[in-house]
N, CA, C and O atoms as a GROMACS GRO file, in nm:
protein
  276
    1MET      N    1  -2.294  10.133   3.024
    1MET     CA    2  -2.350  10.179   3.122
    1MET      C    3  -2.201  10.299   3.205
    1MET      O    4  -2.219  10.387   3.289
    2GLY      N    5  -2.045  10.249   3.132
    2GLY     CA    6  -1.954  10.282   3.213
    2GLY      C    7  -1.927  10.483   3.189
    2GLY      O    8  -1.862  10.573   3.243
    3ARG      N    9  -2.045  10.461   3.052
    3ARG     CA   10  -1.991  10.680   3.035
    3ARG      C   11  -2.102  10.691   3.109
    3ARG      O   12  -2.081  10.790   3.180
    4LEU      N   13  -2.215  10.645   3.136
    4LEU     CA   14  -2.326  10.724   3.239
    4LEU      C   15  -2.247  10.716   3.366
    4LEU      O   16  -2.208  10.826   3.405
    5LEU      N   17  -2.225  10.648   3.415
    5LEU     CA   18  -2.160  10.612   3.586
    5LEU      C   19  -2.103  10.769   3.594
    5LEU      O   20  -2.156  10.869   3.643
    6ILE      N   21  -1.913  10.742   3.492
    6ILE     CA   22  -1.917  10.909   3.460
    6ILE      C   23  -1.971  11.054   3.452
    6ILE      O   24  -1.938  11.162   3.503
    7THR      N   25  -2.084  11.006   3.353
    7THR     CA   26  -2.100  11.187   3.326
    7THR      C   27  -2.199  11.162   3.457
    7THR      O   28  -2.266  11.266   3.448
    8ILE      N   29  -2.271  11.069   3.613
    8ILE     CA   30  -2.317  11.110   3.731
    8ILE      C   31  -2.214  11.155   3.807
    8ILE      O   32  -2.204  11.257   3.876
    9GLY      N   33  -2.162  11.095   3.791
    9GLY     CA   34  -1.959  11.184   3.913
    9GLY      C   35  -1.950  11.268   3.839
    9GLY      O   36  -2.067  11.304   3.855
   10VAL      N   37  -1.903  11.356   3.748
   10VAL     CA   38  -1.933  11.470   3.634
   10VAL      C   39  -1.997  11.555   3.694
   10VAL      O   40  -1.941  11.634   3.770
   11ILE      N   41  -2.146  11.556   3.670
   11ILE     CA   42  -2.225  11.579   3.718
   11ILE      C   43  -2.245  11.626   3.906
   11ILE      O   44  -2.262  11.741   3.945
   12LEU      N   45  -2.236  11.498   4.000
   12LEU     CA   46  -2.250  11.548   4.099
   12LEU      C   47  -2.122  11.623   4.145
   12LEU      O   48  -2.141  11.727   4.208
   13VAL      N   49  -2.033  11.595   4.130
   13VAL     CA   50  -1.899  11.698   4.173
   13VAL      C   51  -1.902  11.821   4.160
   13VAL      O   52  -1.847  11.902   4.235
   14LEU      N   53  -1.984  11.850   4.039
   14LEU     CA   54  -1.970  12.016   3.920
   14LEU      C   55  -2.127  12.065   4.008
   14LEU      O   56  -2.177  12.176   3.991
   15ILE      N   57  -2.187  11.962   4.097
   15ILE     CA   58  -2.304  12.035   4.194
   15ILE      C   59  -2.250  12.120   4.339
   15ILE      O   60  -2.246  12.232   4.392
   16GLY      N   61  -2.206  11.943   4.363
   16GLY     CA   62  -2.068  11.996   4.507
   16GLY      C   63  -2.009  12.108   4.511
   16GLY      O   64  -2.016  12.174   4.615
   17ILE      N   65  -1.927  12.164   4.382
   17ILE     CA   66  -1.871  12.271   4.408
   17ILE      C   67  -1.919  12.385   4.391
   17ILE      O   68  -1.880  12.483   4.454
   18ALA      N   69  -2.008  12.387   4.305
   18ALA     CA   70  -2.191  12.487   4.291
   18ALA      C   71  -2.211  12.500   4.426
   18ALA      O   72  -2.211  12.611   4.478
   19LEU      N   73  -2.236  12.358   4.513
   19LEU     CA   74  -2.323  12.402   4.615
   19LEU      C   75  -2.195  12.511   4.736
   19LEU      O   76  -2.232  12.605   4.807
   20THR      N   77  -2.041  12.455   4.724
   20THR     CA   78  -1.988  12.471   4.823
   20THR      C   79  -1.929  12.615   4.819
   20THR      O   80  -1.909  12.682   4.921
   21TYR      N   81  -1.895  12.674   4.640
   21TYR     CA   82  -1.853  12.798   4.668
   21TYR      C   83  -1.948  12.890   4.578
   21TYR      O   84  -1.910  12.999   4.534
   22ALA      N   85  -2.093  12.832   4.551
   22ALA     CA   86  -2.147  12.970   4.487
   22ALA      C   87  -2.342  12.868   4.539
   22ALA      O   88  -2.420  12.802   4.472
   23PRO      N   89  -2.339  12.917   4.706
   23PRO     CA   90  -2.444  12.898   4.710
   23PRO      C   91  -2.552  13.026   4.714
   23PRO      O   92  -2.657  13.060   4.770
   24TRP      N   93  -2.479  13.061   4.643
   24TRP     CA   94  -2.608  13.169   4.623
   24TRP      C   95  -2.708  13.133   4.467
   24TRP      O   96  -2.820  13.178   4.442
   25LEU      N   97  -2.613  13.025   4.368
   25LEU     CA   98  -2.706  13.024   4.232
   25LEU      C   99  -2.783  12.860   4.290
   25LEU      O  100  -2.786  12.788   4.191
   26VAL      N  101  -2.836  12.792   4.401
   26VAL     CA  102  -2.913  12.708   4.424
   26VAL      C  103  -3.018  12.750   4.546
   26VAL      O  104  -3.090  12.666   4.600
   27ASN      N  105  -3.018  12.921   4.590
   27ASN     CA  106  -3.074  12.879   4.687
   27ASN      C  107  -3.233  12.850   4.728
   27ASN      O  108  -3.287  12.794   4.823
   28TRP      N  109  -3.286  12.928   4.589
   28TRP     CA  110  -3.423  12.909   4.611
   28TRP      C  111  -3.521  12.792   4.587
   28TRP      O  112  -3.642  12.799   4.569
   29PHE      N  113  -3.420  12.655   4.592
   29PHE     CA  114  -3.446  12.553   4.552
   29PHE      C  115  -3.478  12.503   4.716
   29PHE      O  116  -3.411  12.463   4.811
   30GLY      N  117  -3.648  12.537   4.682
   30GLY     CA  118  -3.644  12.462   4.828
   30GLY      C  119  -3.790  12.518   4.843
   30GLY      O  120  -3.890  12.484   4.908
   31LYS      N  121  -3.763  12.608   4.763
   31LYS     CA  122  -3.916  12.756   4.831
   31LYS      C  123  -3.986  12.825   4.708
   31LYS      O  124  -4.057  12.924   4.697
   32LEU      N  125  -3.942  12.743   4.631
   32LEU     CA  126  -4.085  12.735   4.516
   32LEU      C  127  -4.200  12.740   4.539
   32LEU      O  128  -4.248  12.668   4.626
   33PRO      N  129  -4.286  12.839   4.455
   33PRO     CA  130  -4.440  12.756   4.499
   33PRO      C  131  -4.530  12.578   4.470
   33PRO      O  132  -4.549  12.478   4.401
   34GLY      N  133  -4.554  12.650   4.582
   34GLY     CA  134  -4.632  12.504   4.646
   34GLY      C  135  -4.556  12.387   4.626
   34GLY      O  136  -4.571  12.293   4.548
   35ASP      N  137  -4.444  12.419   4.738
   35ASP     CA  138  -4.368  12.381   4.825
   35ASP      C  139  -4.453  12.388   4.948
   35ASP      O  140  -4.541  12.473   4.938
   36ILE      N  141  -4.451  12.306   5.091
   36ILE     CA  142  -4.550  12.281   5.186
   36ILE      C  143  -4.479  12.316   5.252
   36ILE      O  144  -4.369  12.270   5.221
   37ARG      N  145  -4.473  12.404   5.370
   37ARG     CA  146  -4.400  12.432   5.464
   37ARG      C  147  -4.445  12.484   5.609
   37ARG      O  148  -4.435  12.607   5.607
   38ILE      N  149  -4.495  12.436   5.744
   38ILE     CA  150  -4.576  12.403   5.848
   38ILE      C  151  -4.481  12.450   5.890
   38ILE      O  152  -4.382  12.437   5.818
   39GLU      N  153  -4.461  12.532   6.033
   39GLU     CA  154  -4.396  12.562   6.160
   39GLU      C  155  -4.492  12.612   6.244
   39GLU      O  156  -4.578  12.699   6.238
   40ARG      N  157  -4.448  12.521   6.332
   40ARG     CA  158  -4.588  12.584   6.505
   40ARG      C  159  -4.483  12.593   6.574
   40ARG      O  160  -4.370  12.604   6.525
   41PRO      N  161  -4.509  12.588   6.703
   41PRO     CA  162  -4.415  12.588   6.765
   41PRO      C  163  -4.341  12.412   6.900
   41PRO      O  164  -4.259  12.385   6.988
   42GLY      N  165  -4.472  12.339   6.800
   42GLY     CA  166  -4.399  12.216   6.905
   42GLY      C  167  -4.328  12.100   6.759
   42GLY      O  168  -4.311  11.978   6.762
   43GLY      N  169  -4.302  12.199   6.643
   43GLY     CA  170  -4.197  12.153   6.595
   43GLY      C  171  -4.252  12.204   6.379
   43GLY      O  172  -4.269  12.317   6.333
   44SER      N  173  -4.259  12.100   6.324
   44SER     CA  174  -4.234  12.182   6.171
   44SER      C  175  -4.216  12.101   6.075
   44SER      O  176  -4.103  12.054   6.057
   45PHE      N  177  -4.325  12.067   5.993
   45PHE     CA  178  -4.304  11.980   5.874
   45PHE      C  179  -4.311  12.077   5.676
   45PHE      O  180  -4.364  12.184   5.644
   46TYR      N  181  -4.228  11.970   5.585
   46TYR     CA  182  -4.168  12.045   5.488
   46TYR      C  183  -4.193  11.967   5.381
   46TYR      O  184  -4.188  11.853   5.428
   47LEU      N  185  -4.205  11.962   5.323
   47LEU     CA  186  -4.266  11.911   5.210
   47LEU      C  187  -4.270  11.960   5.063
   47LEU      O  188  -4.371  12.028   5.042
   48PRO      N  189  -4.173  11.941   4.934
   48PRO     CA  190  -4.139  11.984   4.890
   48PRO      C  191  -4.162  11.965   4.753
   48PRO      O  192  -4.088  11.958   4.654
   49ILE      N  193  -4.315  11.958   4.778
   49ILE     CA  194  -4.341  11.912   4.615
   49ILE      C  195  -4.341  11.989   4.474
   49ILE      O  196  -4.316  11.932   4.367
   50THR      N  197  -4.372  12.131   4.486
   50THR     CA  198  -4.301  12.168   4.350
   50THR      C  199  -4.125  12.114   4.380
   50THR      O  200  -4.096  11.995   4.374
   51SER      N  201  -4.056  12.186   4.400
   51SER     CA  202  -3.948  12.120   4.362
   51SER      C  203  -3.881  12.033   4.339
   51SER      O  204  -3.767  12.043   4.292
   52MET      N  205  -3.976  11.863   4.385
   52MET     CA  206  -3.911  11.760   4.317
   52MET      C  207  -3.974  11.720   4.185
   52MET      O  208  -3.917  11.638   4.113
   53ILE      N  209  -4.063  11.763   4.159
   53ILE     CA  210  -4.186  11.757   4.090
   53ILE      C  211  -3.994  11.829   3.934
   53ILE      O  212  -3.928  11.778   3.843
   54LEU      N  213  -4.002  11.975   4.013
   54LEU     CA  214  -3.865  11.978   3.831
   54LEU      C  215  -3.767  11.962   3.880
   54LEU      O  216  -3.679  12.028   3.826
   55VAL      N  217  -3.713  11.863   4.016
   55VAL     CA  218  -3.576  11.789   3.994
   55VAL      C  219  -3.656  11.660   3.871
   55VAL      O  220  -3.641  11.670   3.750
   56SER      N  221  -3.721  11.573   3.924
   56SER     CA  222  -3.830  11.534   3.769
   56SER      C  223  -3.827  11.503   3.718
   56SER      O  224  -3.796  11.392   3.675
   57ILE      N  225  -3.869  11.612   3.685
   57ILE     CA  226  -3.842  11.680   3.452
   57ILE      C  227  -3.749  11.648   3.474
   57ILE      O  228  -3.730  11.527   3.464
   58ILE      N  229  -3.624  11.746   3.523
   58ILE     CA  230  -3.502  11.733   3.511
   58ILE      C  231  -3.419  11.620   3.479
   58ILE      O  232  -3.353  11.610   3.375
   59LEU      N  233  -3.422  11.544   3.561
   59LEU     CA  234  -3.412  11.421   3.541
   59LEU      C  235  -3.460  11.318   3.378
   59LEU      O  236  -3.387  11.234   3.326
   60SER      N  237  -3.568  11.350   3.342
   60SER     CA  238  -3.639  11.253   3.318
   60SER      C  239  -3.563  11.302   3.168
   60SER      O  240  -3.515  11.216   3.094
   61VAL      N  241  -3.556  11.495   3.121
   61VAL     CA  242  -3.513  11.491   3.004
   61VAL      C  243  -3.327  11.365   2.941
   61VAL      O  244  -3.282  11.285   2.858
   62VAL      N  245  -3.289  11.473   3.111
   62VAL     CA  246  -3.112  11.433   3.050
   62VAL      C  247  -3.107  11.338   3.024
   62VAL      O  248  -3.039  11.304   2.927
   63LEU      N  249  -3.222  11.196   3.144
   63LEU     CA  250  -3.176  11.011   3.109
   63LEU      C  251  -3.248  11.019   2.996
   63LEU      O  252  -3.212  10.938   2.910
   64SER      N  253  -3.330  11.082   2.969
   64SER     CA  254  -3.421  11.052   2.790
   64SER      C  255  -3.314  11.051   2.703
   64SER      O  256  -3.287  10.948   2.641
   65LEU      N  257  -3.222  11.199   2.685
   65LEU     CA  258  -3.120  11.218   2.664
   65LEU      C  259  -2.973  11.096   2.615
   65LEU      O  260  -2.942  11.030   2.516
   66LEU      N  261  -2.915  11.124   2.758
   66LEU     CA  262  -2.832  11.018   2.780
   66LEU      C  263  -2.849  10.854   2.635
   66LEU      O  264  -2.788  10.809   2.538
   67MET      N  265  -2.970  10.828   2.715
   67MET     CA  266  -2.990  10.669   2.709
   67MET      C  267  -3.054  10.688   2.508
   67MET      O  268  -3.090  10.589   2.444
   68ARG      N  269  -3.053  10.811   2.458
   68ARG     CA  270  -3.062  10.789   2.264
   68ARG      C  271  -2.978  10.753   2.199
   68ARG      O  272  -3.005  10.718   2.084
   69ARG      N  273  -2.841  10.747   2.250
   69ARG     CA  274  -2.723  10.717   2.160
   69ARG      C  275  -2.687  10.599   2.248
   69ARG      O  276  -2.589  10.529   2.222
   0.00000   0.00000   0.00000
């Protein structure tokens, strides 16, 4: 359990560094085909369906690989 928490922490730090110093690496996220965006004068609505499916697949693969050991 300790190694998993350390690994997750390191991954979060790396993501934070990437977002801070190289935001162009992740500016595609949230703009994928299938993400629903409705903008009207009264307000806006955003539902990132495709982006969340991609995150779910990546997390499933990573956690599957980490839990095998």
